N, C-alpha and C positions, 0 to 999 in steps of 0.2 A: 564490288564485290571486296573480299580482303582476305590477306594471307593469316595464317593461324600458326605461332611457334610456340612448342614447350621447350623448354631448356631444364634439364635436371629435375624434373617434376616426381615428386613420389607423395602418397597419402599412406600415412599409419594410421590405424585405431588401435586405441589402449593400451597405445606405446609399445606394442607386441607384433599387431598384425598389420604387416605391412602389403598392402594391397597394388601399390604403385611403386616402383623403385626405380627412380634415377630414369624417367622418359624423356627424351630428345625426338624431337619430330618436327620437321618443318613441313606445313600443306602451302602450296603455291597459291595465288591468286585464281578462280574459277576450276582448281584441282577438286578431283572428286577421290579421296582417299578413305580406304576402308579398314578398320581395326579388325582384325579378325583372332579367334582363339578359343580355346575350351571354356567352359563354364570357370570360373571364378579366376580368369587371367586377370583381372582388372580391366578389361576393354572400356565395359559400362562406368567402371568408376570415372576413368580416364574421361569420358564423352560430359561425363556430370562435371566434372571439374572445369571444361573447356565453357559449358555452360554456364557456371556459378552455382548448380545445384550441391556441389562438394567442396569443401575449403580443402585448398592447396596446404599441405604439410611442409613441405618447401620447396622448391623451385620457382619459375615462374612461368608464366601463359602471356603470350601479347597476342592481340587481335588488332589487324591494321595499324601497326607501327603503336600500339598501348598497352600497357601494359595493367592486366583489370584483376591483380590479385584482390585489390581491395574494390571494385566496382561490382555494384549489386545484380542479379540476373536480368535483370528488365531493362539496364541498361546499357546492356552487351551487344547489343543490337543484331543479336540470333535467336533464330526459332527452332524449334525442338520437337521432333515426329517421335512418339513413343510406339510402344510396344501396343499397347493396351488401347490406343486410340483418344484417349482422355476428351471426350467428347461430354457436354452438357445433355444430358438424354430428356431434358423437357426444352431443347432450343431445337429449332428447324437447321439444316445444314446452312442456310445462309444467316442464321442469326449465330451459330455457331464460329462459321465464319469470320463473320463481322465484330466479334465481341471484343476481341483484342484493342481492335483499331477505335472502338466506341469508347473503350478506357483511356486512350491516348486524345479523347477528345479530336478525333479524325472528324472533316466536313464530311457530313451526312452523303453527297453528291460523291467525295472521293471512294466512300467506302463501298458505295453501290458499283462505282464503276471497277473497283478494286476486287471486288468480291465476282462479278459478272468477269471478267477478266481472267481471272482463275480457274473459275468453272468451267468457264469454255477451253483453256488449258488441259484441263483433267478430264474433258467429256462427262461432267455431272451436272450442267442445268438443269435438267430436267429432276435433277433430286434437290434441288435447293431449299423445295416447300414441305421435306420430309423430316420427321425425327431419326436420329439412329435406329430406335428400334423396328423401323419400318424400310432398314437398311440392311444389306449384307456384310459381310466381314470386309470385302472387299471395295463396297461402295461407301462405310464408314472409315475405310483406311485415307480414300482419295479426298473426304472433307475432311480430316485429321492433316493433309498436304497441304491443301487448299487451303487451310487457317495458317499453315506457316507461310504459303506462297505471299499469302495478299500482307504481308508483312514487309516482303522485300527488305529482309534482312541481309546484314553483311554475310553471315553464314549459316548453311542450312545444318542442322544436325539430325540424326537417324539412329534411334537406339532399338535395334531388331523388329523394325518395322513391320515385318512380314513373316512373323513366328509363327502367329495366330490363323495364319490363312492356309488353305489345303495346297499340296500340289502343284496343281494346274494351276490357279490364282495366283501364286508366288510367282511362277515364272512368267505370266502376265504382266504381275505387279514391276516385276524386275524390269523388264522391257519398258514399263511406264515412266521408272524413276529416273533411267538413263537417257531416256527423250526428253525426260524434264531437265536434266541438268544440262544435254547439248541447248536445248532452248533457252534455258535460263543464264545460261554460262555462267553458272551458279559456283560459290565455293561450298563442297559438302564433304562433310565426316560422317561416315556410316558405321554402326557397328552389327557385326553380326558372326553367329557362331557357326554360321554355314559356309564352308569353302567355296563353294559352286558359287553362290553369292558373291561373295569376295571377289573370284577370278572374272566372275563378268560382268560386276560393277566398275569395279575401280581402275582407275589411271594409274594409281599406286595401290600398295598393299602394305599395311606394318601386323606383323604376324607377333602374337602376344604368346607367353607363358610364363607364368608365377609370377606377374604383375613388369615384367621385363619385356621391352620389344627385340625379338631375335633377329628380326630383317626387314628391312624397307625394300620392296621393289616394284618392278612394273610384272603383272600377273605371270608373263611368260618369262620371265629373268628369275622369278622365284620357282616354277615347273622346272627348267631346265639347270637352273644353279642355286641351289638350295646352299644355305648357309651350314645348317647342319642338320643331324637326324632329324630333331622336332619338326623342324620346317618340311623337309621331303615328307614325312609321312605324314602331315597335316595338309599341304596341297597336292592335291590330287585324290581320284577317286575311280574305284577302289584305291585306297593307300598303296605307298608304293611298299614291296616285299624286301624284308632285311634279313639275311645270314650274318650271322656272327661268326666268325673263325679267325684265321690267324693268315700271314703272308710265309708262306714257303717255298724252300729252294731244293725239292726233292723232285729229280728228272726236271729240270728247268722251273720258273719261277710260275708259283700256282698261289690261288688261295681254297683253303682248307678248312671245313668248318668240322671236321671229324667224321662226317658221314660223305659228303660230296666234295672232289677236288675239282676245282674249274683252273686251266690252264691258262696265263696270262703273258702277252708277248713281251719280249726282251725290253721292247721301249718305255715298259710300266715298271722298270729298275729304279729310274729316275725319279718320278714323282712320289715311288714307296719307299724311296731310300730311309732307310733306318728303321723301316718296320716289322723287318725279318722279326717273327715268333711274338711278337707285340698282338696284342687282340686289335683285330680288323673286321670292318661291320662294310657287306657287299649291300648294294639297295638297287633292286629291279622293279621298275614300274610294271603294273600288270601287263598293259599295252605296250612293252618292249619286247614279250616273247611271241614268237614267230607261231604259235600251237602248238600241240601235241604231234603232230603228225610229220615234221620237219627235220626231224632230226639226221644229223649226217650233210648239211648245208654248209658245215664249215663254220657256224656259230658253236660256243658251249652248250651243252645241253644238261638238264639235270634230271635225274630220273626219279619220278615221284609215281604214287597212287591216289587215283581219283577218288576222292569223298563226298562231295556234292557236284553239281553242275546246274549253273543256274539261266536257263535261255530266256534272252532278252531282245527277240525280232531279230535284226540284223547281226547280231552278237551275242556272244555267250561269256559267262564268268565260270572258270572251272577251278576248284578249290582241290587243292591234292595235296598230298603229305609227305615229305622228305625227310626221314629221320624225326626228329624232334619240331621240325617246320613245316607251317604250313603254308604254301605259295598259292597265291590268289592270281590266273592269269585270263586278262581279257583278248577273245580271238574271233574270228568271223564264225558267225552262226548256223553256216551250212554244216557242218561237221563237227559234231560232237560227241566225247570220247563216253563210255557206259560209267557208271559207277563202280569201284571195285578194280578197273581198268590200269594196266599199268604203263605208264606214258614216258615220254623225254620232252622236257620244255627247254625245248630251245631258245636261247635269249642275244640282243644285237648288244655284244660287248660294247660297243664305242658308245651305247647309252645306259649304261650302267654307272652307278655311283660308288662310291667311295667316301667310309668315314672313320676316323680313329677310334679307336672299339673305347680309349678311355674319357678322352675330352667330348667325343661325337661329333667332332668340327667335320666340315668338309675336307675332303683330301681331293685337290685338282690333277685328274689325268687325262684333261683336255689335249692340252700339246706333246701326251704319249705316242 
């Protein structure tokens, strides 16, 4: 396998549309890196530049120590799995998987060995004689992955391969792809807009917005230590709650959004120094709330009115309004408040996040 390095990679269309801007990324040999972000953030364009399907406007892409800017896609020794499977409808699974190897004039015996080996890994041996029209979406996706495996490339590229599958099958295929990475010890770069996919699959995740990488880190580091408001809101489901207010020193240090006043310990004075009367954003993850019935446990509590309750079995999502802000809390499903009920949403301040209200960069209070 091989490492992949992007140095200052940019992609501009029509001299005006900057799809990708100054992307720097190091993917180690045998690492699984996920590019995640909303539609239009540049993640698929970045993947296609690595594959050679899009020309790089500026910057450099290096695969296995070789700059590949002028190397055609067929000579980059990569294999790409697409969202739409891209299988030939008139060919069987076996023929689809073998087609690329035949073009390379590989010996017939070696082709058969590789196809059988890949089919065994993916559990699709019974499908080898079927055409795509006789397969389910998940089966077609397995064949598409098998077509990539038989090539034994240096790098596997996945472009939203699970987005056409139903929810249950997506979960199943996520597990299969993770197992495949462990078994093949392969270098993989995976593009998705689904942050749950990103969190469960990646050794590291690169979060993108507006053509730029916002943060690259291990999944749990992204969750616990987001670098800015965008990353904090994108990673985690449901998304982090944000209260926009200011730091005030009325009767002690406090965060105030015009409706809710949340006292802060004096130890926060240092980390938040210089932010008095400047815009400040308080971020609270839904799972950081203790529930609507534990006010008085020493944690800050936000008064709110319940608008929607979504029972989900062992837990529930409570949507409640405080002033002009809607908060989402994830709580145990045994005791749920009624719609219209006035509740106090207490939360663990040590798990809260603070962001500069102007730059939206994270402010560290970990040592407070």
